[in-house]
All heavy atoms as TSV, in Angstrom:
chain	resi	resn	atom	element	x	y	z
A	1	PHE	N	N	0.838	-1.176	0.003
A	1	PHE	CA	C	-0.016	0.002	-0.006
A	1	PHE	C	C	0.879	1.272	-0.001
A	1	PHE	O	O	2.058	1.191	0.358
A	1	PHE	CB	C	-0.905	-0.001	1.244
A	1	PHE	CG	C	-1.915	-1.105	1.228
A	1	PHE	CD1	C	-1.675	-2.264	1.951
A	1	PHE	CD2	C	-3.090	-1.023	0.496
A	1	PHE	CE1	C	-2.588	-3.304	1.952
A	1	PHE	CE2	C	-4.015	-2.045	0.513
A	1	PHE	CZ	C	-3.776	-3.194	1.228
A	2	SER	N	N	0.309	2.378	-0.320
A	2	SER	CA	C	1.107	3.603	-0.416
A	2	SER	C	C	1.672	4.042	0.940
A	2	SER	O	O	2.652	4.769	0.967
A	2	SER	CB	C	0.231	4.736	-1.004
A	2	SER	OG	O	-0.874	4.989	-0.153
A	3	ASN	N	N	1.085	3.585	2.056
A	3	ASN	CA	C	1.606	3.934	3.359
A	3	ASN	C	C	2.688	2.983	3.849
A	3	ASN	O	O	3.179	3.083	4.968
A	3	ASN	CB	C	0.487	4.016	4.390
A	3	ASN	CG	C	-0.179	2.664	4.588
A	3	ASN	OD1	O	0.141	1.662	3.949
A	3	ASN	ND2	N	-1.154	2.636	5.493
A	4	GLY	N	N	3.090	1.995	3.024
A	4	GLY	CA	C	4.139	1.049	3.367
A	4	GLY	C	C	3.654	-0.247	3.963
A	4	GLY	O	O	4.440	-1.189	4.144
A	5	LEU	N	N	2.344	-0.371	4.216
A	5	LEU	CA	C	1.798	-1.575	4.767
A	5	LEU	C	C	1.856	-2.698	3.746
A	5	LEU	O	O	1.569	-2.457	2.571
A	5	LEU	CB	C	0.347	-1.352	5.208
A	5	LEU	CG	C	-0.318	-2.447	6.035
A	5	LEU	CD1	C	0.356	-2.549	7.380
A	5	LEU	CD2	C	-1.793	-2.182	6.180
A	6	ILE	N	N	2.215	-3.902	4.162
A	6	ILE	CA	C	2.324	-5.061	3.257
A	6	ILE	C	C	1.476	-6.193	3.825
A	6	ILE	O	O	1.536	-6.467	5.016
A	6	ILE	CB	C	3.809	-5.517	3.122
A	6	ILE	CG1	C	4.681	-4.400	2.580
A	6	ILE	CG2	C	3.905	-6.775	2.256
A	6	ILE	CD1	C	6.174	-4.699	2.655
A	7	LEU	N	N	0.712	-6.884	2.961
A	7	LEU	CA	C	-0.026	-8.067	3.305
A	7	LEU	C	C	0.569	-9.241	2.587
A	7	LEU	O	O	0.905	-9.153	1.392
A	7	LEU	CB	C	-1.513	-7.932	2.887
A	7	LEU	CG	C	-2.247	-6.699	3.376
A	7	LEU	CD1	C	-3.697	-6.703	2.800
A	7	LEU	CD2	C	-2.295	-6.617	4.874
A	8	GLN	N	N	0.741	-10.348	3.277
A	8	GLN	CA	C	1.272	-11.567	2.678
A	8	GLN	C	C	0.439	-12.782	3.113
A	8	GLN	O	O	-0.072	-12.784	4.239
A	8	GLN	CB	C	2.734	-11.811	3.087
A	8	GLN	CG	C	3.669	-10.714	2.673
A	8	GLN	CD	C	5.116	-11.100	2.862
A	8	GLN	OE1	O	5.542	-12.176	2.465
A	8	GLN	NE2	N	5.898	-10.203	3.480
A	9	TRP	N	N	0.312	-13.747	2.244
A	9	TRP	CA	C	-0.358	-14.997	2.622
A	9	TRP	C	C	0.347	-16.153	1.926
A	9	TRP	O	O	1.052	-15.979	0.933
A	9	TRP	CB	C	-1.841	-14.965	2.290
A	9	TRP	CG	C	-2.141	-14.988	0.826
A	9	TRP	CD1	C	-2.215	-13.926	-0.009
A	9	TRP	CD2	C	-2.367	-16.145	0.030
A	9	TRP	NE1	N	-2.466	-14.348	-1.282
A	9	TRP	CE2	C	-2.576	-15.693	-1.295
A	9	TRP	CE3	C	-2.411	-17.499	0.288
A	9	TRP	CZ2	C	-2.846	-16.581	-2.338
A	9	TRP	CZ3	C	-2.667	-18.396	-0.760
A	9	TRP	CH2	C	-2.861	-17.931	-2.046
A	10	ALA	N	N	0.120	-17.366	2.455
A	10	ALA	CA	C	0.722	-18.571	1.875
A	10	ALA	C	C	-0.105	-19.786	2.234
A	10	ALA	O	O	-0.703	-19.825	3.328
A	10	ALA	CB	C	2.170	-18.756	2.340
A	11	TYR	N	N	-0.134	-20.751	1.352
A	11	TYR	CA	C	-0.745	-22.063	1.632
A	11	TYR	C	C	0.357	-22.965	2.161
A	11	TYR	O	O	1.395	-23.108	1.528
A	11	TYR	CB	C	-1.352	-22.643	0.350
A	11	TYR	CG	C	-2.023	-23.967	0.546
A	11	TYR	CD1	C	-3.186	-24.073	1.294
A	11	TYR	CD2	C	-1.497	-25.117	0.004
A	11	TYR	CE1	C	-3.820	-25.279	1.484
A	11	TYR	CE2	C	-2.119	-26.346	0.192
A	11	TYR	CZ	C	-3.274	-26.436	0.938
A	11	TYR	OH	O	-3.887	-27.625	1.133
A	12	LEU	N	N	0.169	-23.549	3.321
A	12	LEU	CA	C	1.187	-24.351	3.993
A	12	LEU	C	C	0.824	-25.835	3.848
A	12	LEU	O	O	-0.304	-26.211	4.124
A	12	LEU	CB	C	1.274	-23.970	5.458
A	12	LEU	CG	C	1.407	-22.481	5.759
A	12	LEU	CD1	C	1.385	-22.225	7.253
A	12	LEU	CD2	C	2.665	-21.920	5.101
A	13	THR	N	N	1.789	-26.664	3.499
A	13	THR	CA	C	1.519	-28.048	3.174
A	13	THR	C	C	2.174	-29.037	4.128
A	13	THR	O	O	2.214	-30.232	3.854
A	13	THR	CB	C	1.967	-28.384	1.755
A	13	THR	OG1	O	3.371	-28.100	1.598
A	13	THR	CG2	C	1.196	-27.589	0.715
A	14	ASN	N	N	2.688	-28.543	5.214
A	14	ASN	CA	C	3.316	-29.433	6.200
A	14	ASN	C	C	2.927	-28.889	7.597
A	14	ASN	O	O	3.058	-27.708	7.848
A	14	ASN	CB	C	4.831	-29.435	6.042
A	14	ASN	CG	C	5.472	-30.487	6.901
A	14	ASN	OD1	O	5.000	-30.881	7.965
A	14	ASN	ND2	N	6.625	-30.971	6.452
A	15	ASN	N	N	2.444	-29.744	8.479
A	15	ASN	CA	C	1.894	-29.280	9.740
A	15	ASN	C	C	2.968	-28.854	10.759
A	15	ASN	O	O	2.617	-28.265	11.795
A	15	ASN	CB	C	0.947	-30.285	10.345
A	15	ASN	CG	C	1.614	-31.587	10.741
A	15	ASN	OD1	O	2.803	-31.772	10.483
A	15	ASN	ND2	N	0.861	-32.466	11.328
A	16	SER	N	N	4.209	-29.128	10.554
A	16	SER	CA	C	5.251	-28.694	11.473
A	16	SER	C	C	6.510	-28.463	10.667
A	16	SER	O	O	7.228	-29.390	10.344
A	16	SER	CB	C	5.483	-29.764	12.558
A	16	SER	OG	O	6.489	-29.334	13.448
A	17	ALA	N	N	6.762	-27.163	10.348
A	17	ALA	CA	C	7.884	-26.889	9.451
A	17	ALA	C	C	8.270	-25.428	9.539
A	17	ALA	O	O	7.578	-24.615	10.165
A	17	ALA	CB	C	7.501	-27.204	8.022
A	18	SER	N	N	9.379	-25.087	8.904
A	18	SER	CA	C	9.805	-23.699	8.756
A	18	SER	C	C	9.488	-23.284	7.322
A	18	SER	O	O	9.646	-24.094	6.374
A	18	SER	CB	C	11.293	-23.555	9.000
A	18	SER	OG	O	11.573	-23.791	10.371
A	19	TYR	N	N	9.057	-22.037	7.169
A	19	TYR	CA	C	8.712	-21.505	5.826
A	19	TYR	C	C	9.350	-20.140	5.667
A	19	TYR	O	O	9.621	-19.477	6.645
A	19	TYR	CB	C	7.196	-21.329	5.715
A	19	TYR	CG	C	6.424	-22.607	5.671
A	19	TYR	CD1	C	5.899	-23.149	6.821
A	19	TYR	CD2	C	6.187	-23.259	4.468
A	19	TYR	CE1	C	5.181	-24.343	6.806
A	19	TYR	CE2	C	5.476	-24.439	4.434
A	19	TYR	CZ	C	4.969	-24.971	5.586
A	19	TYR	OH	O	4.262	-26.131	5.542
A	20	ASN	N	N	9.544	-19.769	4.402
A	20	ASN	CA	C	9.992	-18.394	4.085
A	20	ASN	C	C	8.746	-17.578	3.734
A	20	ASN	O	O	7.817	-18.064	3.096
A	20	ASN	CB	C	10.953	-18.401	2.898
A	20	ASN	CG	C	12.284	-18.983	3.278
A	20	ASN	OD1	O	12.750	-18.805	4.386
A	20	ASN	ND2	N	12.894	-19.664	2.324
A	21	PHE	N	N	8.753	-16.299	4.142
A	21	PHE	CA	C	7.704	-15.396	3.712
A	21	PHE	C	C	7.831	-15.212	2.195
A	21	PHE	O	O	8.945	-15.241	1.663
A	21	PHE	CB	C	7.852	-14.021	4.376
A	21	PHE	CG	C	7.425	-14.009	5.811
A	21	PHE	CD1	C	8.344	-13.886	6.841
A	21	PHE	CD2	C	6.078	-14.094	6.162
A	21	PHE	CE1	C	7.931	-13.856	8.179
A	21	PHE	CE2	C	5.659	-14.062	7.469
A	21	PHE	CZ	C	6.597	-13.929	8.468
A	22	PRO	N	N	6.713	-14.982	1.489
A	22	PRO	CA	C	6.804	-14.736	0.041
A	22	PRO	C	C	7.728	-13.529	-0.271
A	22	PRO	O	O	8.453	-13.580	-1.277
A	22	PRO	CB	C	5.358	-14.434	-0.345
A	22	PRO	CG	C	4.530	-15.137	0.667
A	22	PRO	CD	C	5.303	-15.017	1.941
A	23	LEU	N	N	7.679	-12.478	0.565
A	23	LEU	CA	C	8.568	-11.333	0.425
A	23	LEU	C	C	9.291	-11.087	1.739
A	23	LEU	O	O	8.717	-11.265	2.808
A	23	LEU	CB	C	7.744	-10.076	0.104
A	23	LEU	CG	C	6.888	-10.064	-1.168
A	23	LEU	CD1	C	5.988	-8.854	-1.188
A	23	LEU	CD2	C	7.805	-10.075	-2.382
A	24	THR	N	N	10.519	-10.622	1.673
A	24	THR	CA	C	11.235	-10.228	2.888
A	24	THR	C	C	10.626	-8.924	3.407
A	24	THR	O	O	10.391	-7.989	2.636
A	24	THR	CB	C	12.722	-10.003	2.586
A	24	THR	OG1	O	13.283	-11.255	2.139
A	24	THR	CG2	C	13.493	-9.552	3.807
A	25	TRP	N	N	10.373	-8.873	4.715
A	25	TRP	CA	C	9.810	-7.660	5.309
A	25	TRP	C	C	10.886	-6.584	5.331
A	25	TRP	O	O	11.985	-6.814	5.882
A	25	TRP	CB	C	9.351	-7.926	6.750
A	25	TRP	CG	C	8.247	-8.901	6.837
A	25	TRP	CD1	C	8.343	-10.194	7.267
A	25	TRP	CD2	C	6.881	-8.675	6.519
A	25	TRP	NE1	N	7.090	-10.789	7.237
A	25	TRP	CE2	C	6.194	-9.870	6.766
A	25	TRP	CE3	C	6.160	-7.588	6.060
A	25	TRP	CZ2	C	4.802	-10.015	6.567
A	25	TRP	CZ3	C	4.788	-7.716	5.823
A	25	TRP	CH2	C	4.143	-8.911	6.092
A	26	PRO	N	N	10.646	-5.393	4.770
A	26	PRO	CA	C	11.655	-4.311	4.852
A	26	PRO	C	C	11.916	-3.899	6.275
A	26	PRO	O	O	13.049	-3.552	6.624
A	26	PRO	CB	C	11.017	-3.158	4.059
A	26	PRO	CG	C	9.944	-3.804	3.204
A	26	PRO	CD	C	9.490	-5.018	3.963
A	27	ASN	N	N	10.868	-3.924	7.133
A	27	ASN	CA	C	11.014	-3.544	8.543
A	27	ASN	C	C	10.700	-4.736	9.442
A	27	ASN	O	O	11.598	-5.309	10.053
A	27	ASN	CB	C	10.139	-2.347	8.889
A	27	ASN	CG	C	10.582	-1.111	8.136
A	27	ASN	OD1	O	11.629	-0.587	8.386
A	27	ASN	ND2	N	9.774	-0.696	7.160
A	28	ARG	N	N	9.403	-5.119	9.539
A	28	ARG	CA	C	9.071	-6.274	10.341
A	28	ARG	C	C	7.609	-6.694	10.142
A	28	ARG	O	O	6.800	-5.903	9.644
A	28	ARG	CB	C	9.328	-6.013	11.820
A	28	ARG	CG	C	8.385	-5.023	12.453
A	28	ARG	CD	C	8.790	-4.742	13.905
A	28	ARG	NE	N	7.734	-4.079	14.593
A	28	ARG	CZ	C	7.079	-4.571	15.621
A	28	ARG	NH1	N	7.403	-5.759	16.074
A	28	ARG	NH2	N	6.143	-3.877	16.225
A	29	ALA	N	N	7.314	-7.903	10.523
A	29	ALA	CA	C	5.946	-8.393	10.569
A	29	ALA	C	C	5.259	-7.859	11.833
A	29	ALA	O	O	5.869	-7.921	12.904
A	29	ALA	CB	C	5.892	-9.917	10.523
A	30	LEU	N	N	4.044	-7.366	11.699
A	30	LEU	CA	C	3.310	-6.902	12.867
A	30	LEU	C	C	2.374	-7.959	13.439
A	30	LEU	O	O	2.170	-8.020	14.633
A	30	LEU	CB	C	2.480	-5.640	12.476
A	30	LEU	CG	C	3.292	-4.468	11.980
A	30	LEU	CD1	C	2.389	-3.362	11.468
A	30	LEU	CD2	C	4.180	-3.931	13.113
A	31	SER	N	N	1.803	-8.785	12.551
A	31	SER	CA	C	0.907	-9.832	12.974
A	31	SER	C	C	1.008	-10.983	11.988
A	31	SER	O	O	0.994	-10.740	10.776
A	31	SER	CB	C	-0.528	-9.299	13.042
A	31	SER	OG	O	-1.429	-10.361	13.362
A	32	VAL	N	N	1.087	-12.217	12.487
A	32	VAL	CA	C	1.100	-13.386	11.630
A	32	VAL	C	C	0.058	-14.347	12.204
A	32	VAL	O	O	0.097	-14.692	13.395
A	32	VAL	CB	C	2.487	-14.067	11.596
A	32	VAL	CG1	C	2.498	-15.261	10.644
A	32	VAL	CG2	C	3.561	-13.052	11.195
A	33	VAL	N	N	-0.875	-14.814	11.359
A	33	VAL	CA	C	-1.985	-15.648	11.811
A	33	VAL	C	C	-2.001	-16.904	10.982
A	33	VAL	O	O	-1.756	-16.895	9.774
A	33	VAL	CB	C	-3.325	-14.892	11.625
A	33	VAL	CG1	C	-4.500	-15.716	12.074
A	33	VAL	CG2	C	-3.286	-13.559	12.342
A	34	LEU	N	N	-2.331	-18.038	11.655
A	34	LEU	CA	C	-2.459	-19.325	10.975
A	34	LEU	C	C	-3.891	-19.800	11.053
A	34	LEU	O	O	-4.584	-19.559	12.023
A	34	LEU	CB	C	-1.589	-20.386	11.671
A	34	LEU	CG	C	-0.096	-20.121	11.723
A	34	LEU	CD1	C	0.586	-21.166	12.544
A	34	LEU	CD2	C	0.471	-20.125	10.298
A	35	SER	N	N	-4.288	-20.528	10.018
A	35	SER	CA	C	-5.597	-21.222	10.057
A	35	SER	C	C	-5.404	-22.624	9.503
A	35	SER	O	O	-4.529	-22.850	8.661
A	35	SER	CB	C	-6.656	-20.455	9.260
A	35	SER	OG	O	-6.306	-20.336	7.925
A	36	THR	N	N	-6.222	-23.550	9.953
A	36	THR	CA	C	-6.112	-24.945	9.553
A	36	THR	C	C	-7.087	-25.270	8.441
A	36	THR	O	O	-8.223	-24.814	8.464
A	36	THR	CB	C	-6.413	-25.866	10.752
A	36	THR	OG1	O	-5.531	-25.511	11.820
A	36	THR	CG2	C	-6.207	-27.296	10.423
A	37	VAL	N	N	-6.673	-26.091	7.494
A	37	VAL	CA	C	-7.581	-26.661	6.496
A	37	VAL	C	C	-7.772	-28.122	6.847
A	37	VAL	O	O	-6.824	-28.891	6.910
A	37	VAL	CB	C	-6.941	-26.552	5.083
A	37	VAL	CG1	C	-7.833	-27.242	4.040
A	37	VAL	CG2	C	-6.671	-25.119	4.695
A	38	ARG	N	N	-9.001	-28.483	7.192
A	38	ARG	CA	C	-9.268	-29.868	7.583
A	38	ARG	C	C	-10.690	-30.280	7.271
A	38	ARG	O	O	-11.571	-29.441	7.131
A	38	ARG	CB	C	-8.925	-30.126	9.049
A	38	ARG	CG	C	-9.417	-29.198	10.060
A	38	ARG	CD	C	-9.010	-29.561	11.514
A	38	ARG	NE	N	-8.904	-30.971	11.776
A	38	ARG	CZ	C	-7.747	-31.590	11.958
A	38	ARG	NH1	N	-6.625	-30.967	11.926
A	38	ARG	NH2	N	-7.735	-32.886	12.169
A	39	ASP	N	N	-10.908	-31.596	7.186
A	39	ASP	CA	C	-12.221	-32.167	6.922
A	39	ASP	C	C	-12.879	-32.724	8.186
A	39	ASP	O	O	-14.013	-33.154	8.136
A	39	ASP	CB	C	-12.110	-33.298	5.900
A	39	ASP	CG	C	-11.660	-32.782	4.535
A	39	ASP	OD1	O	-11.995	-31.613	4.195
A	39	ASP	OD2	O	-10.988	-33.508	3.827
A	40	SER	N	N	-12.144	-32.763	9.268
A	40	SER	CA	C	-12.678	-33.306	10.543
A	40	SER	C	C	-12.159	-32.458	11.719
A	40	SER	O	O	-11.368	-31.541	11.510
A	40	SER	CB	C	-12.243	-34.752	10.708
A	40	SER	OG	O	-10.827	-34.842	10.787
A	41	SER	N	N	-12.561	-32.765	12.928
A	41	SER	CA	C	-12.108	-32.020	14.079
A	41	SER	C	C	-10.613	-32.225	14.324
A	41	SER	O	O	-10.027	-33.203	13.919
A	41	SER	CB	C	-12.901	-32.421	15.337
A	41	SER	OG	O	-12.627	-33.804	15.611
A	42	GLY	N	N	-9.989	-31.224	14.987
A	42	GLY	CA	C	-8.562	-31.297	15.250
A	42	GLY	C	C	-8.226	-32.227	16.408
A	42	GLY	O	O	-9.005	-32.458	17.265
A	43	SER	N	N	-6.988	-32.694	16.370
A	43	SER	CA	C	-6.537	-33.562	17.441
A	43	SER	C	C	-5.733	-32.804	18.500
A	43	SER	O	O	-5.749	-33.182	19.655
A	43	SER	CB	C	-5.688	-34.705	16.872
A	43	SER	OG	O	-4.574	-34.184	16.191
A	44	ARG	N	N	-5.014	-31.743	18.100
A	44	ARG	CA	C	-4.198	-31.016	19.047
A	44	ARG	C	C	-4.902	-29.782	19.579
A	44	ARG	O	O	-4.597	-29.303	20.651
A	44	ARG	CB	C	-2.871	-30.638	18.401
A	44	ARG	CG	C	-2.009	-31.850	18.117
A	44	ARG	CD	C	-0.728	-31.406	17.507
A	44	ARG	NE	N	-0.956	-30.757	16.247
A	44	ARG	CZ	C	-0.506	-31.175	15.086
A	44	ARG	NH1	N	0.232	-32.263	15.005
A	44	ARG	NH2	N	-0.768	-30.522	13.995
A	45	GLY	N	N	-5.787	-29.207	18.788
A	45	GLY	CA	C	-6.553	-28.038	19.230
A	45	GLY	C	C	-5.863	-26.706	19.186
A	45	GLY	O	O	-6.294	-25.798	19.828
A	46	PHE	N	N	-4.780	-26.581	18.396
A	46	PHE	CA	C	-4.133	-25.274	18.347
A	46	PHE	C	C	-3.316	-25.123	17.043
A	46	PHE	O	O	-2.986	-26.121	16.390
A	46	PHE	CB	C	-3.169	-25.077	19.534
A	46	PHE	CG	C	-2.025	-26.108	19.534
A	46	PHE	CD1	C	-0.878	-25.881	18.846
A	46	PHE	CD2	C	-2.154	-27.285	20.255
A	46	PHE	CE1	C	0.182	-26.822	18.832
A	46	PHE	CE2	C	-1.132	-28.206	20.257
A	46	PHE	CZ	C	0.038	-27.983	19.557
A	47	ASN	N	N	-3.052	-23.885	16.727
A	47	ASN	CA	C	-2.079	-23.525	15.677
A	47	ASN	C	C	-1.070	-22.653	16.387
A	47	ASN	O	O	-1.400	-21.829	17.206
A	47	ASN	CB	C	-2.727	-22.721	14.541
A	47	ASN	CG	C	-3.697	-23.590	13.747
A	47	ASN	OD1	O	-3.400	-24.693	13.429
A	47	ASN	ND2	N	-4.845	-23.002	13.428
A	48	HIS	N	N	0.197	-22.823	16.034
A	48	HIS	CA	C	1.255	-22.087	16.713
A	48	HIS	C	C	2.276	-21.609	15.714
A	48	HIS	O	O	2.698	-22.353	14.834
A	48	HIS	CB	C	1.929	-23.033	17.736
A	48	HIS	CG	C	3.003	-22.403	18.549
A	48	HIS	ND1	N	2.723	-21.599	19.601
A	48	HIS	CD2	C	4.353	-22.449	18.442
A	48	HIS	CE1	C	3.850	-21.182	20.133
A	48	HIS	NE2	N	4.838	-21.670	19.431
A	49	ILE	N	N	2.706	-20.342	15.844
A	49	ILE	CA	C	3.751	-19.797	14.998
A	49	ILE	C	C	4.831	-19.215	15.899
A	49	ILE	O	O	4.532	-18.623	16.925
A	49	ILE	CB	C	3.189	-18.734	14.025
A	49	ILE	CG1	C	4.251	-18.311	13.026
A	49	ILE	CG2	C	2.616	-17.582	14.786
A	49	ILE	CD1	C	3.676	-17.633	11.792
A	50	HIS	N	N	6.061	-19.432	15.513
A	50	HIS	CA	C	7.201	-18.969	16.331
A	50	HIS	C	C	8.429	-18.745	15.435
A	50	HIS	O	O	8.405	-19.026	14.257
A	50	HIS	CB	C	7.498	-19.957	17.467
A	50	HIS	CG	C	7.824	-21.351	16.992
A	50	HIS	ND1	N	9.067	-21.844	17.002
A	50	HIS	CD2	C	7.006	-22.333	16.486
A	50	HIS	CE1	C	9.065	-23.096	16.510
A	50	HIS	NE2	N	7.824	-23.392	16.183
A	51	LYS	N	N	9.460	-18.223	16.038
A	51	LYS	CA	C	10.703	-17.931	15.333
A	51	LYS	C	C	10.479	-17.025	14.098
A	51	LYS	O	O	10.967	-17.313	13.019
A	51	LYS	CB	C	11.432	-19.199	14.905
A	51	LYS	CG	C	11.855	-20.065	16.060
A	51	LYS	CD	C	12.593	-21.293	15.570
A	51	LYS	CE	C	12.976	-22.189	16.749
A	51	LYS	NZ	N	13.592	-23.438	16.323
A	52	ILE	N	N	9.731	-15.950	14.290
A	52	ILE	CA	C	9.431	-15.017	13.204
A	52	ILE	C	C	10.601	-14.092	12.984
A	52	ILE	O	O	11.065	-13.435	13.924
A	52	ILE	CB	C	8.166	-14.213	13.517
A	52	ILE	CG1	C	6.952	-15.136	13.728
A	52	ILE	CG2	C	7.877	-13.200	12.419
A	52	ILE	CD1	C	5.736	-14.451	14.301
A	53	THR	N	N	11.086	-14.064	11.757
A	53	THR	CA	C	12.159	-13.146	11.380
A	53	THR	C	C	11.662	-12.337	10.193
A	53	THR	O	O	10.510	-12.478	9.751
A	53	THR	CB	C	13.454	-13.884	10.972
A	53	THR	OG1	O	13.257	-14.553	9.715
A	53	THR	CG2	C	13.898	-14.881	12.051
A	54	SER	N	N	12.514	-11.527	9.586
A	54	SER	CA	C	12.126	-10.763	8.423
A	54	SER	C	C	11.959	-11.635	7.164
A	54	SER	O	O	11.318	-11.210	6.190
A	54	SER	CB	C	13.080	-9.609	8.144
A	54	SER	OG	O	14.354	-10.131	7.842
A	55	THR	N	N	12.517	-12.861	7.211
A	55	THR	CA	C	12.451	-13.723	6.029
A	55	THR	C	C	11.721	-15.039	6.260
A	55	THR	O	O	11.294	-15.673	5.295
A	55	THR	CB	C	13.870	-14.050	5.555
A	55	THR	OG1	O	14.578	-14.700	6.612
A	55	THR	CG2	C	14.609	-12.829	5.117
A	56	SER	N	N	11.556	-15.482	7.527
A	56	SER	CA	C	11.011	-16.837	7.745
A	56	SER	C	C	10.210	-16.929	9.039
A	56	SER	O	O	10.227	-16.012	9.873
A	56	SER	CB	C	12.140	-17.874	7.732
A	56	SER	OG	O	12.968	-17.651	8.835
A	57	TYR	N	N	9.558	-18.091	9.198
A	57	TYR	CA	C	8.788	-18.374	10.405
A	57	TYR	C	C	8.602	-19.881	10.529
A	57	TYR	O	O	8.758	-20.630	9.539
A	57	TYR	CB	C	7.412	-17.705	10.363
A	57	TYR	CG	C	6.594	-18.067	9.134
A	57	TYR	CD1	C	5.598	-19.056	9.177
A	57	TYR	CD2	C	6.826	-17.434	7.915
A	57	TYR	CE1	C	4.867	-19.368	8.033
A	57	TYR	CE2	C	6.112	-17.766	6.790
A	57	TYR	CZ	C	5.141	-18.718	6.863
A	57	TYR	OH	O	4.422	-19.073	5.725
A	58	SER	N	N	8.357	-20.388	11.723
A	58	SER	CA	C	8.119	-21.810	11.968
A	58	SER	C	C	6.693	-21.988	12.477
A	58	SER	O	O	6.180	-21.127	13.206
A	58	SER	CB	C	9.104	-22.355	12.969
A	58	SER	OG	O	10.422	-22.279	12.490
A	59	VAL	N	N	6.058	-23.094	12.080
A	59	VAL	CA	C	4.662	-23.342	12.462
A	59	VAL	C	C	4.424	-24.738	12.972
A	59	VAL	O	O	5.163	-25.659	12.676
A	59	VAL	CB	C	3.692	-23.093	11.270
A	59	VAL	CG1	C	3.838	-21.693	10.716
A	59	VAL	CG2	C	3.902	-24.109	10.174
A	60	ILE	N	N	3.375	-24.870	13.770
A	60	ILE	CA	C	2.759	-26.132	14.119
A	60	ILE	C	C	1.287	-25.961	13.873
A	60	ILE	O	O	0.652	-25.058	14.453
A	60	ILE	CB	C	3.007	-26.526	15.577
A	60	ILE	CG1	C	4.509	-26.669	15.843
A	60	ILE	CG2	C	2.274	-27.821	15.932
A	60	ILE	CD1	C	4.876	-26.869	17.285
A	61	ILE	N	N	0.715	-26.725	12.949
A	61	ILE	CA	C	-0.670	-26.561	12.548
A	61	ILE	C	C	-1.468	-27.791	12.990
A	61	ILE	O	O	-0.995	-28.921	12.866
A	61	ILE	CB	C	-0.780	-26.431	10.996
A	61	ILE	CG1	C	0.062	-25.265	10.504
A	61	ILE	CG2	C	-2.246	-26.240	10.580
A	61	ILE	CD1	C	0.173	-25.203	8.992
A	62	ASP	N	N	-2.677	-27.574	13.494
A	62	ASP	CA	C	-3.566	-28.654	13.915
A	62	ASP	C	C	-4.245	-29.271	12.675
A	62	ASP	O	O	-5.427	-29.087	12.429
A	62	ASP	CB	C	-4.608	-28.129	14.893
A	62	ASP	CG	C	-5.470	-29.246	15.434
A	62	ASP	OD1	O	-5.043	-30.411	15.411
A	62	ASP	OD2	O	-6.583	-28.945	15.884
A	63	GLY	N	N	-3.470	-29.942	11.887
A	63	GLY	CA	C	-3.942	-30.543	10.634
A	63	GLY	C	C	-2.759	-30.659	9.682
A	63	GLY	O	O	-1.640	-30.281	10.014
A	64	ASP	N	N	-3.000	-31.161	8.501
A	64	ASP	CA	C	-1.920	-31.359	7.535
A	64	ASP	C	C	-1.592	-30.087	6.768
A	64	ASP	O	O	-0.475	-29.888	6.339
A	64	ASP	CB	C	-2.292	-32.459	6.569
A	64	ASP	CG	C	-2.331	-33.835	7.267
A	64	ASP	OD1	O	-1.615	-34.039	8.248
A	64	ASP	OD2	O	-3.149	-34.666	6.806
A	65	ASN	N	N	-2.619	-29.266	6.526
A	65	ASN	CA	C	-2.452	-28.076	5.694
A	65	ASN	C	C	-3.075	-26.857	6.353
A	65	ASN	O	O	-3.900	-27.003	7.238
A	65	ASN	CB	C	-3.115	-28.277	4.323
A	65	ASN	CG	C	-2.603	-29.491	3.612
A	65	ASN	OD1	O	-1.420	-29.619	3.382
A	65	ASN	ND2	N	-3.479	-30.381	3.253
A	66	GLY	N	N	-2.652	-25.681	5.904
A	66	GLY	CA	C	-3.218	-24.473	6.466
A	66	GLY	C	C	-2.845	-23.252	5.660
A	66	GLY	O	O	-2.233	-23.358	4.599
A	67	TYR	N	N	-3.218	-22.089	6.169
A	67	TYR	CA	C	-2.900	-20.805	5.545
A	67	TYR	C	C	-2.189	-19.918	6.541
A	67	TYR	O	O	-2.479	-19.939	7.726
A	67	TYR	CB	C	-4.181	-20.111	5.076
A	67	TYR	CG	C	-4.812	-20.755	3.913
A	67	TYR	CD1	C	-5.878	-21.602	4.073
A	67	TYR	CD2	C	-4.377	-20.503	2.598
A	67	TYR	CE1	C	-6.500	-22.219	3.000
A	67	TYR	CE2	C	-4.974	-21.069	1.513
A	67	TYR	CZ	C	-6.040	-21.934	1.716
A	67	TYR	OH	O	-6.636	-22.522	0.640
A	68	MET	N	N	-1.284	-19.094	6.040
A	68	MET	CA	C	-0.636	-18.081	6.813
A	68	MET	C	C	-1.051	-16.738	6.239
A	68	MET	O	O	-1.113	-16.564	5.010
A	68	MET	CB	C	0.903	-18.202	6.698
A	68	MET	CG	C	1.705	-17.137	7.417
A	68	MET	SD	S	1.900	-15.545	6.570
A	68	MET	CE	C	2.682	-16.004	5.037
A	69	PHE	N	N	-1.402	-15.796	7.102
A	69	PHE	CA	C	-1.701	-14.415	6.695
A	69	PHE	C	C	-0.915	-13.481	7.589
A	69	PHE	O	O	-0.919	-13.641	8.800
A	69	PHE	CB	C	-3.192	-14.128	6.813
A	69	PHE	CG	C	-3.560	-12.729	6.399
A	69	PHE	CD1	C	-3.622	-12.393	5.081
A	69	PHE	CD2	C	-3.787	-11.759	7.368
A	69	PHE	CE1	C	-3.949	-11.083	4.689
A	69	PHE	CE2	C	-4.093	-10.474	7.001
A	69	PHE	CZ	C	-4.168	-10.141	5.658
A	70	ALA	N	N	-0.200	-12.557	6.986
A	70	ALA	CA	C	0.666	-11.652	7.762
A	70	ALA	C	C	0.477	-10.184	7.316
A	70	ALA	O	O	0.241	-9.916	6.126
A	70	ALA	CB	C	2.111	-12.077	7.611
A	71	ILE	N	N	0.625	-9.323	8.295
A	71	ILE	CA	C	0.590	-7.869	8.060
A	71	ILE	C	C	1.924	-7.288	8.594
A	71	ILE	O	O	2.331	-7.651	9.690
A	71	ILE	CB	C	-0.570	-7.213	8.789
A	71	ILE	CG1	C	-1.896	-7.814	8.290
A	71	ILE	CG2	C	-0.578	-5.706	8.624
A	71	ILE	CD1	C	-3.106	-7.386	9.114
A	72	GLY	N	N	2.504	-6.422	7.829
A	72	GLY	CA	C	3.760	-5.812	8.264
A	72	GLY	C	C	4.070	-4.596	7.425
A	72	GLY	O	O	3.240	-4.100	6.681
A	73	TYR	N	N	5.303	-4.146	7.557
A	73	TYR	CA	C	5.731	-2.989	6.760
A	73	TYR	C	C	7.237	-3.040	6.511
A	73	TYR	O	O	7.937	-3.826	7.109
A	73	TYR	CB	C	5.367	-1.683	7.474
A	73	TYR	CG	C	6.095	-1.435	8.760
A	73	TYR	CD1	C	7.137	-0.515	8.795
A	73	TYR	CD2	C	5.791	-2.114	9.935
A	73	TYR	CE1	C	7.823	-0.240	9.980
A	73	TYR	CE2	C	6.470	-1.880	11.097
A	73	TYR	CZ	C	7.485	-0.943	11.122
A	73	TYR	OH	O	8.186	-0.712	12.285
């Protein structure tokens, strides 16, 4: 956006892995959210994201696949 805000999303195909952001954050990520894609109820009951840097992040998803959505600048 013209004010420098950046939105990023990704489809995640492994429930416990490290991923790279589609774009490197020039400054930093402000919020990173995970959601699960599943056909039945979850077994662990949570989604977790950690080790967030300007280029990558690690996740644990309650299912095999999910989505990442991030806001930053």
